[in-house]
C-alpha positions in Angstrom: -0.1 0.1 0.1 1.4 3.3 -1.1 0.2 5.4 1.9 2.5 7.2 4.4 -0.2 7.3 7.1 -0.6 3.3 7.0 2.7 3.0 8.6 2.0 5.4 11.2 -1.4 3.8 12.1 0.3 0.4 12.4 2.7 1.6 15.0 -0.1 3.1 16.9 -2.1 -0.3 16.8 -4.6 1.0 14.5 -5.8 -0.4 11.2 -5.8 2.4 8.8 -6.3 3.0 5.1 -5.5 5.7 2.5 -8.3 8.0 1.0 -9.5 6.8 -2.3 -9.5 3.3 -1.1 -12.4 1.2 0.3 -13.2 -0.3 3.6 -16.1 -2.7 4.4 -17.3 -1.8 0.7 -17.5 2.0 1.3 -15.0 4.5 -0.4 -13.1 6.1 2.2 -13.7 9.7 2.8 -11.2 12.5 2.6 -8.3 12.0 5.3 -7.6 14.8 7.7 -4.2 16.2 6.8 -3.3 16.1 10.5 -5.1 13.1 11.7 -6.0 9.5 10.7 -8.8 6.9 10.5 -9.5 4.3 13.2 -11.8 1.4 12.4 -13.9 -1.1 14.4 -14.3 -4.3 12.4 -17.2 -5.6 14.5 -19.3 -2.6 14.2 -17.9 -1.7 10.7 -17.4 2.0 12.0 -14.7 4.6 11.2 -13.5 7.3 13.7 -11.3 10.2 13.3 -8.1 10.4 15.4 -6.3 13.9 15.5 -2.6 14.7 16.0 -1.4 16.3 19.1 -2.6 20.1 19.3 -5.2 19.6 16.8 -9.1 19.3 17.3 -11.8 17.5 15.4 -13.9 20.0 13.4 -17.1 19.8 13.5 -16.9 18.4 16.8 -18.6 14.9 17.9 -20.3 14.0 21.1 -18.8 11.7 23.5 -21.5 9.1 22.9 -20.7 9.2 19.1 -19.5 5.8 18.0 -18.3 6.8 14.6 -19.4 6.7 11.0 -20.8 3.5 9.6 -20.7 2.0 6.3 -24.2 1.6 5.0 -25.9 -0.9 2.8 -25.9 2.1 0.2 -22.0 1.9 0.3 -21.8 5.2 1.8 -20.7 6.4 5.3 -23.3 7.9 7.7 -22.4 11.2 9.1 -20.3 14.2 7.7 -16.5 14.6 6.8 -14.6 16.1 9.6 -11.2 17.8 9.7 -8.4 18.1 12.3 -7.7 21.9 13.1 -5.2 23.4 15.2 -6.7 23.8 18.6 -8.0 27.3 19.6 -5.9 27.3 22.7 -2.7 26.7 20.5 -4.0 29.1 17.8 -4.0 32.1 20.5 -0.4 31.2 21.6 2.6 33.2 21.2 5.2 31.4 18.8 7.3 28.6 20.1 10.7 29.9 21.3 14.1 28.1 20.8 17.1 28.3 23.0 19.9 30.4 21.7 23.0 28.6 20.6 25.1 28.1 23.8 22.3 28.9 26.1 18.9 27.9 27.3 15.3 29.3 27.6 12.8 28.6 30.5 9.2 29.4 29.3 6.4 29.6 31.7 3.8 29.3 29.0 2.7 30.7 25.7 -0.6 32.4 26.7 -1.0 36.3 27.2 1.2 37.4 30.2 3.4 34.3 30.2 7.1 35.0 30.4 10.3 33.5 28.8 13.7 33.8 30.5 16.9 33.4 28.6 20.4 32.5 30.0 23.9 31.4 28.6 26.2 28.5 29.3 29.4 29.2 31.2 31.8 31.3 28.9 29.0 33.1 27.1 27.4 36.5 27.7 23.8 37.2 27.0 23.4 39.8 24.4 19.6 41.2 24.2 16.7 41.0 26.6 16.9 38.5 29.3 13.2 38.3 29.7 10.5 38.8 27.1 6.6 38.6 27.8 3.7 37.0 25.6 1.4 39.8 24.4 -2.3 39.9 23.9 -1.8 39.7 19.9 0.2 36.5 20.0 3.6 38.1 20.0 6.5 38.4 22.3 7.8 41.5 23.7 11.2 41.4 22.1 13.5 39.5 19.8 15.4 36.3 21.2 18.9 37.1 22.5 22.1 35.5 21.5 24.9 34.2 23.6 28.2 35.6 22.8 31.4 34.1 23.7 33.8 36.2 25.9 36.5 33.6 25.6 36.8 32.7 22.0 39.0 35.0 20.1 37.2 34.4 17.0 34.0 35.3 18.3 35.2 38.4 20.2 36.8 39.7 17.0 33.6 39.5 15.1 31.7 41.2 18.0 34.4 43.9 18.1 34.3 44.3 14.4 30.5 44.5 14.4 30.4 47.0 17.5 33.5 49.2 17.1 35.0 48.9 13.9 32.0 48.6 11.4 29.8 51.1 13.1 32.4 54.0 13.2 34.3 53.2 10.0 31.5 55.0 8.0 31.6 58.2 10.0 34.3 60.2 8.5 36.2 61.0 5.5 40.0 61.1 5.3 42.9 62.2 3.0 44.8 60.0 0.7 47.1 59.3 3.7 44.3 57.0 5.0 43.7 55.3 1.7 43.4 51.8 3.6 40.3 53.0 5.5 37.1 52.0 4.2 35.4 55.2 5.0 32.5 57.3 3.3 33.0 61.2 2.4 30.7 63.7 3.5 30.4 62.1 7.1 30.3 63.9 10.3 34.0 63.1 11.5 35.6 60.8 14.1 37.9 61.5 17.0 39.3 58.5 18.7 41.2 58.6 22.0 43.2 55.4 22.8 44.3 54.6 26.2 47.0 51.9 26.5 48.1 50.1 29.7 52.0 50.2 29.7 52.4 49.3 33.4 54.8 46.6 35.0 52.3 43.7 34.6 52.4 44.2 30.6 55.6 42.6 29.4 57.5 43.6 26.2 56.0 40.9 24.1 52.6 41.8 25.1 53.3 45.5 24.6 54.2 44.6 21.1 51.2 42.8 20.4 49.1 45.8 22.0 50.8 48.2 19.8 50.4 46.1 16.5 46.8 45.8 17.4 46.3 49.7 17.7 48.0 50.1 14.5 45.4 47.8 12.8 42.8 50.3 14.1 44.6 53.4 12.8 44.9 51.9 9.4 41.3 51.0 9.0 40.0 54.4 10.2 42.6 56.5 8.5 43.9 59.8 9.7 43.1 63.3 8.7 45.7 65.5 6.8 44.5 68.6 8.7 45.0 69.1 12.6 41.4 70.3 13.0 40.0 67.2 11.4 38.8 69.1 8.3 35.3 68.8 9.5 34.7 65.4 8.6 38.1 63.4 9.0 39.4 61.0 11.7 42.0 62.0 14.4 43.6 60.1 17.0 44.7 60.9 20.5 47.3 58.3 22.3 47.5 58.3 26.2 49.6 55.6 27.9 49.2 55.1 31.5 50.7 53.3 34.5 50.6 55.1 38.0 50.1 58.2 36.0 49.0 58.9 32.3 51.2 60.3 29.6 49.9 61.8 26.3 52.0 60.5 23.5 50.1 62.7 20.9 46.9 64.7 21.1 44.0 65.0 18.5 45.5 68.3 17.0 49.2 67.3 17.0 50.6 68.5 13.6 53.3 66.0 13.6 50.8 63.0 13.4 48.7 63.8 10.1 49.1 60.6 8.3 48.7 57.0 9.2 52.5 56.3 8.8 53.3 59.2 11.3 50.7 57.9 13.7 52.2 54.4 13.4 55.8 55.8 13.9 54.7 57.4 17.2 53.1 54.1 18.3 56.3 52.1 17.5 58.2 54.6 19.8 56.1 53.6 22.9 57.9 51.6 25.6 57.1 49.8 28.9 56.9 52.4 31.6 56.7 50.0 34.7 55.0 51.0 37.9 51.3 50.3 38.7 48.0 50.8 37.1 45.6 53.8 37.5 42.7 53.8 35.5 41.0 56.7 37.1 43.8 59.0 36.4 43.9 58.0 32.6 40.2 58.8 32.4 40.8 62.1 34.1 43.6 62.8 31.3 41.1 62.0 28.6 38.4 64.1 29.9 40.5 67.2 30.9 43.5 67.3 28.4 41.5 66.0 25.3 37.8 67.1 25.6 37.9 70.1 27.9 41.2 71.4 26.4 40.5 70.9 22.6 36.9 70.1 21.9 34.7 72.0 24.3 35.1 75.3 22.8 36.0 73.9 19.0 33.0 74.9 17.0 33.8 72.6 14.1 34.8 69.6 16.2 33.0 70.3 19.6 29.3 69.9 18.6 27.2 67.0 19.0 27.3 66.0 15.4 30.9 64.8 15.8 31.5 61.2 16.5 33.8 60.4 19.5 35.0 57.1 20.9 37.6 56.1 23.7 39.1 52.7 23.3 40.9 51.4 26.5 43.3 48.6 26.3 44.5 47.0 29.5 45.1 43.9 31.7 42.9 45.6 34.3 45.1 44.6 37.2 44.8 47.8 39.1 47.5 48.2 41.7 46.8 51.7 42.7 43.5 51.6 44.8 41.0 54.0 43.3 38.0 55.8 45.2 34.9 54.1 43.5 32.7 57.1 43.7 35.5 59.3 41.9 35.7 56.6 39.2 31.9 56.6 38.4 32.1 60.4 38.7 34.8 60.7 36.0 33.4 58.0 34.1 30.0 59.7 33.9 31.7 62.8 32.6 33.6 61.0 29.9 30.6 58.9 28.9 28.5 62.1 28.4 31.0 63.1 25.4 32.4 59.8 24.2 31.2 56.2 23.4 33.5 54.1 25.7 35.0 50.6 24.6 37.1 48.6 26.8 39.2 45.5 26.0 40.6 43.6 29.1 43.3 41.1 28.6 44.4 38.3 31.1 42.9 36.0 33.7 42.8 38.4 36.4 40.8 41.1 34.9 38.7 43.3 37.0 35.5 42.7 34.9 33.4 44.9 37.1 35.5 48.0 37.0 35.7 47.8 33.1 32.1 47.4 32.9 31.5 50.5 35.1 33.9 52.4 32.7 32.5 51.3 29.6 29.3 52.6 27.8 26.1 50.9 27.9 25.0 48.2 27.1 28.1 46.4 28.5 28.0 43.4 26.1 28.4 45.8 23.2 31.4 47.8 24.8 33.3 45.4 27.0 35.6 42.7 25.5 37.5 40.1 27.5 40.4 37.9 26.2 42.6 35.5 28.2 46.0 36.4 26.4 47.7 39.3 24.5 48.5 36.8 21.8 44.7 36.6 20.8 45.1 40.2 19.8 46.9 39.0 16.8 43.9 37.0 15.7 41.6 39.6 16.6 43.5 42.2 14.5 43.5 39.9 11.5 39.9 39.4 11.7 39.2 43.1 12.0 41.4 44.0 9.3 40.4 41.0 7.2 43.8 39.7 7.0 45.0 36.0 6.8 41.3 34.9 6.8 39.8 32.3 4.5 36.3 33.6 3.5 35.8 30.8 1.2 35.1 28.1 3.6 31.6 27.3 3.3 28.6 27.7 5.8 29.9 30.1 8.1 27.7 33.1 9.0 29.2 36.5 9.3 28.1 36.8 12.9 29.5 34.7 15.7 25.8 33.7 16.6 22.6 33.8 14.6 19.5 34.9 16.3 17.1 31.8 16.5 13.8 33.3 15.8 11.9 34.9 13.1 12.4 38.7 12.3 14.5 41.1 10.6 18.2 39.5 9.9 21.0 41.3 11.0 23.8 42.4 8.7 26.2 39.6 7.9 24.1 37.0 9.3 23.4 35.2 6.1 26.4 36.3 3.9 25.4 34.0 1.2 22.0 35.3 0.5 21.8 37.6 -2.6 19.1 38.6 -5.3 19.0 38.6 -9.0 17.2 40.8 -11.5 16.5 39.3 -15.1 14.4 40.9 -17.6 11.9 42.2 -15.0 12.0 39.2 -12.8 13.3 39.5 -9.3 14.6 36.4 -7.4 16.7 35.3 -4.6 19.6 32.9 -4.5 22.8 31.8 -2.7 26.4 31.9 -3.3 28.1 28.5 -3.5 31.8 29.8 -4.0 33.1 33.1 -5.5 32.6 31.6 -8.9 28.8 30.0 -8.6 25.5 31.4 -7.7 22.5 29.1 -7.4 18.8 30.0 -8.1 15.8 28.6 -9.8 16.0 28.0 -13.3 12.7 29.8 -14.2 14.1 33.1 -12.8 16.9 33.2 -15.6 15.2 31.5 -18.5 12.0 31.1 -20.4 10.2 28.8 -22.9 10.1 29.8 -26.4 6.5 29.6 -27.3 7.0 28.7 -30.9 9.6 25.9 -30.5 8.6 25.0 -26.9 12.3 25.0 -26.1 14.1 26.4 -22.9 16.1 29.4 -23.5 18.2 30.9 -20.8 18.8 34.6 -20.7 22.3 36.1 -21.7 24.4 36.9 -18.9 24.6 40.8 -19.4 20.7 40.9 -18.9 21.0 39.2 -15.2 22.4 41.2 -12.4 23.5 39.5 -9.0 23.5 41.4 -6.0 25.3 40.3 -2.8 26.1 41.7 0.7 23.1 43.8 1.4 20.1 43.4 3.8 18.3 46.4 2.8 16.7 46.1 -0.9 16.2 49.7 -1.6 18.8 51.3 0.4 22.4 52.0 -0.5 25.0 49.6 1.2 28.6 50.1 1.2 29.2 46.4 1.1 27.1 45.6 -1.7 28.6 44.1 -4.7 26.9 43.7 -7.9 28.1 41.4 -10.8 26.8 39.9 -14.1 27.4 36.1 -14.8 29.3 35.0 -18.1 27.4 31.9 -18.3 24.0 30.4 -17.2 23.9 26.7 -16.6 20.4 25.1 -16.6 19.7 21.7 -15.2 20.0 19.4 -18.2 16.4 18.0 -17.8 14.8 21.3 -16.9 12.0 21.9 -19.4 10.2 25.0 -17.9 6.9 23.4 -18.3 4.8 23.6 -14.9 2.6 21.0 -13.5 -0.8 21.8 -11.7 1.1 23.3 -8.7 3.3 25.6 -10.9 6.3 23.4 -10.1 8.9 22.5 -12.7 11.0 19.5 -12.9 14.5 20.2 -11.7 14.0 24.0 -11.7 17.6 24.9 -10.7 20.2 27.0 -12.4 23.8 27.8 -11.7 25.2 31.1 -12.6 28.8 31.2 -13.3 30.4 34.4 -12.2 33.5 34.4 -14.3 37.1 35.1 -13.5 39.0 36.1 -10.2 39.4 39.8 -10.0 37.2 40.5 -13.0 33.6 39.6 -12.5 33.7 37.5 -9.4 32.6 39.0 -6.1 35.4 39.6 -3.5 34.6 37.6 -0.5 34.5 39.2 2.9 32.6 39.0 6.2 29.4 40.0 4.5 30.0 37.9 1.3 30.6 34.1 1.8 29.3 30.8 0.4 26.7 28.4 1.9 27.5 24.6 1.9 26.1 22.4 -0.8 25.1 19.0 0.2 27.6 17.0 -2.1 30.8 14.9 -1.5 31.6 14.6 2.1 28.6 16.6 3.3 25.9 14.6 1.4 25.2 11.8 4.1 25.2 14.6 6.9 22.9 16.8 5.1 20.4 14.1 3.8 20.2 12.4 7.3 19.4 16.2 8.6 16.6 16.4 6.1 15.1 13.2 7.0 15.1 14.2 10.8 13.7 17.6 10.1 10.8 15.8 8.2 10.1 13.7 11.3 9.7 16.5 13.7 6.7 17.6 15.6 4.4 20.0 13.3 5.5 23.0 15.6 9.1 22.3 15.7 11.3 24.2 13.3 15.1 23.7 12.9 15.8 25.4 9.7 15.5 29.0 8.2 14.7 30.8 5.0 15.7 34.4 4.4 14.8 36.8 1.7 12.7 39.9 0.6 9.6 38.1 -0.9 10.9 38.3 -4.4 9.3 36.2 -7.2 9.5 36.4 -10.9 5.7 36.9 -11.3 5.4 40.6 -11.7 1.9 40.9 -10.7 2.8 39.8 -7.1 3.1 42.1 -4.1 5.9 44.5 -3.5 8.8 42.9 -2.0 10.1 44.0 1.6 13.0 46.3 2.1 14.4 44.3 5.1 15.9 40.9 4.7 13.7 38.6 6.8 14.8 35.4 8.3 12.1 33.0 9.0 12.3 29.8 11.3 10.0 27.4 9.4 9.3 23.7 9.7 9.6 21.2 7.0 6.5 19.2 6.7 6.5 15.1 6.5 6.0 13.6 3.3 2.6 12.5 4.3 1.2 15.7 5.1 3.0 17.4 2.0 1.4 14.8 -0.3 -2.0 15.3 1.3 -1.6 19.1 0.8 -0.6 18.7 -3.0 -1.7 15.3 -4.1 0.5 13.8 -6.8 3.4 15.9 -5.7 6.7 13.7 -6.0 8.0 14.1 -2.4 11.2 12.3 -3.4 12.2 15.4 -5.3 10.5 18.3 -3.5 9.5 18.9 0.1 7.2 21.1 1.8 8.1 24.1 4.2 5.7 26.0 6.5 4.6 26.3 10.1 1.0 25.0 11.0 -0.1 28.4 12.4 -0.4 31.4 10.2 3.0 33.1 9.7 3.9 36.7 9.2 3.5 37.8 5.7 7.3 38.3 5.2 7.8 34.6 5.6 7.3 33.6 2.0 11.0 34.3 1.4 12.4 34.5 -2.3 11.8 32.1 -5.2 15.3 30.8 -5.8 16.2 31.3 -2.3 17.3 28.6 -0.2 16.1 26.5 3.0 19.2 26.4 5.1 19.8 24.4 8.5 22.8 24.1 10.6 24.7 20.7 10.3 25.2 20.1 14.0 28.5 18.0 13.9 29.9 20.4 11.2 29.0 23.8 12.5 28.2 24.8 9.3 25.1 25.9 7.5 24.0 23.8 4.3 21.3 24.5 1.8 19.0 21.6 1.8 16.4 23.1 -1.0 15.7 25.7 -3.6 12.4 27.7 -3.1 10.2 26.8 -6.3 6.9 28.0 -5.2 6.2 30.6 -2.3 2.4 30.5 -1.1 0.8 33.2 1.0 2.1 31.6 4.3 0.0 34.1 6.4 -3.0 31.6 5.6 -3.0 28.5 7.4 -1.4 25.5 5.6 0.0 27.3 2.8 3.1 25.5 2.3 6.1 26.6 0.2 7.5 23.9 -2.2 11.2 23.4 -2.1 13.5 21.3 -4.7 15.4 18.7 -2.7 19.1 19.1 -3.4 19.8 15.9 -2.2 18.2 13.9 -5.2 20.7 12.1 -7.4 19.9 14.0 -10.3 20.8 17.1 -8.7 23.9 16.1 -6.8 25.4 14.1 -9.7 25.0 17.1 -12.0 26.2 19.6 -9.4 29.3 17.7 -8.8 30.4 18.1 -12.4 29.4 22.0 -12.4 31.0 22.9 -9.0 34.0 20.6 -8.8 35.8 21.2 -5.5 34.8 25.0 -5.4 32.4 24.6 -2.6 34.7 23.7 0.3 34.8 23.1 3.8 38.5 23.6 4.4 41.2 25.8 3.3 42.4 25.5 -0.5 45.7 23.6 0.7 43.6 21.1 2.7 41.3 20.6 -0.2 44.1 20.1 -2.6 45.5 17.3 -0.3 42.0 15.9 -0.1 41.9 15.9 -4.0 45.4 14.2 -4.2 44.1 11.4 -1.8 41.4 11.0 -4.2 43.4 10.9 -7.3 45.6 8.5 -5.5 42.8 6.1 -4.4 41.3 6.3 -7.8 44.8 5.3 -9.5 44.9 2.5 -6.9 41.4 1.1 -7.8 42.3 1.4 -11.3 45.5 -0.5 -11.1 43.5 -3.2 -9.0 41.0 -3.6 -11.7 43.5 -3.9 -14.3 45.5 -6.5 -12.4 42.3 -8.4 -11.9 41.3 -8.2 -15.6 44.9 -9.3 -16.4 44.5 -12.3 -14.0 41.3 -13.2 -15.6 42.5 -13.2 -19.1 45.5 -15.5 -17.9 42.9 -18.0 -16.3 40.9 -17.8 -19.8 44.0 -18.8 -21.6 44.7 -21.9 -19.3 41.0 -23.0 -19.6 40.6 -23.2 -23.2 43.6 -25.4 -23.9 42.6 -28.8 -25.4 43.4 -31.9 -23.2 45.5 -33.2 -25.9 47.6 -29.9 -26.0 48.5 -29.9 -22.3 51.7 -27.9 -22.3 54.7 -30.0 -21.1 57.3 -28.6 -18.7 59.6 -26.3 -20.4 57.1 -25.6 -23.3 55.7 -22.0 -23.8 52.3 -21.0 -25.0 51.8 -17.8 -27.2 49.1 -15.5 -25.9 45.7 -15.8 -27.7 44.7 -13.0 -30.1 41.0 -12.7 -29.1 40.2 -10.5 -32.1 41.9 -12.6 -34.7 40.6 -15.9 -33.0 44.2 -17.7 -33.4 44.8 -20.8 -31.9 47.5 -21.2 -29.1 50.7 -22.4 -30.2 53.5 -24.4 -28.5 56.3 -26.3 -29.4 54.1 -29.2 -30.6 51.7 -27.0 -32.5 50.2 -28.8 -35.5 50.9 -32.3 -34.0 47.9 -34.6 -34.2 
């Protein structure tokens, strides 16, 4: 019996049948999507059984004995359906624990609360507690748990909160050409306070100096001592028991990046204790009060100001807590203060008092000065391999539905082609995946599928706001469109086209390919080593309860049909369930659930949840710590209505993976280029070994055949030789006694 529900019923101890079949001589009625039939052979009756959280509608009384098969070959009573329980309908959405954390939920009704916490080594970023509101929504977004021990995570956090945030706020002269700054901004003044006390060794000091030089190179330096209105200026203060100004904001001798770096190189260990209070006093009195307060051009509220403190925070000079709070309060009124504490004996509380609010955005802790090298490389995007697939641009991804933050899904892009708008994903710097119907059309005369020329297709990457200008956006045009060889472009009754997938070849390096960075990275494709992991994950996701979602879609609501609603400006991420093959087949009878799968939550979802046609369904591979694309969005239905599931192409089908391997080669990689080449060399050697074994086996088989076909009378005597058989010529074996009868 080809019926998914039959297996479920057997497990539960029921005898069930598929809709369209007969029982007791009566054709079965329509089966509920979230329920099953239960039969009583003695009474020849049928009862409905609903899944958890679903209620039978219309309801039946407790004395109802079910529908009976009558003599007229019809069932008594009316058809029923299993609908989501009203209590469940009125609930707030299910919450999921943040990565490296947990959530305790008192309930999902109005007034119920959810409280988040993080594992040891992680700090909560966001609201600790949220409340279920009257209109079935939570009062805030789910927080994330950010590592305060892992250098890589700290680097990403610091880059987000400090570097990327301030890097667009000023313009610099050519002396700061390395800076990624925007002209016409408000200007930026940065004051660096660096600990040079006895507890900072010479090696650690060099690492700290190198780190500050990275910051200078990124922001650049104004050629004008007054900052020119919108340039960047630096002041540098070292401190031990007392502070020393190395150079101030208006110092005429540090009007280039090279000049600032030269001054930093001259800094030495000063010894002595550590007094943070005096250092903060110096920044306020000698920098702000002396230079900025009465400066009309740079003293106004429009200028951005930041203080960056680098210390091991081992204060040996006792401070008055009230004085510290007072001085810090004054400085915070004029500057945004960031603090980086290094070492295992850090006075964390003191740094939190000094830094601006909220602490998780302004205070960073690392165990060793050696980690500054890694952080500096990440901030400056040096020595980083952005080509390894499936790594989000953020250390952690928020685990709920809502607007996506910049860099969370760095592989997501969108394409425009002859008026069509679609989504897609980057698989490596050379290849971009999308739906074939987005980049092709069927010739009405010949019925042939024709792809659009590459110059008529634009691919945009690195953005989250569709209609806003973004400094990180990169746009390119494919040099080639590769459609799946069996794609015909002819839709079925649901608008689904067989093998509706295309790969856009983005051309050559340094010409038409995008430059990978924190905001533009590839997602993993489920082939080669990842195939079994990913296929197993897809199977598991199909088996989850109806309200359990482990994967995401992300997009703007793009689709090739021009008459559809306008897309959203913001990139929206949506945590959505994969429905079982049974539910998918019942919703869309005749759909080939080996080739496609259904995505959508049972409850009505926000209108933005539809995602993009051509976009990917993505989920994290738990053992790999990477995100993989499990499917391509072929059809996006209005998910604000109940049971309107989107249909995705299953990327694990052999017709897809086999073809993709020939197209991608080893471009979609898990490891570095060097490691991938080592893996490729192993594969080549293994293929050579197998080929050699095959050849040796065939040679042995030919030898055995030669021995077997010799006539009994022509057995070879010791010392005689046998010429090889020429199979094509059909020659007889010849020995020393050839021709003798």
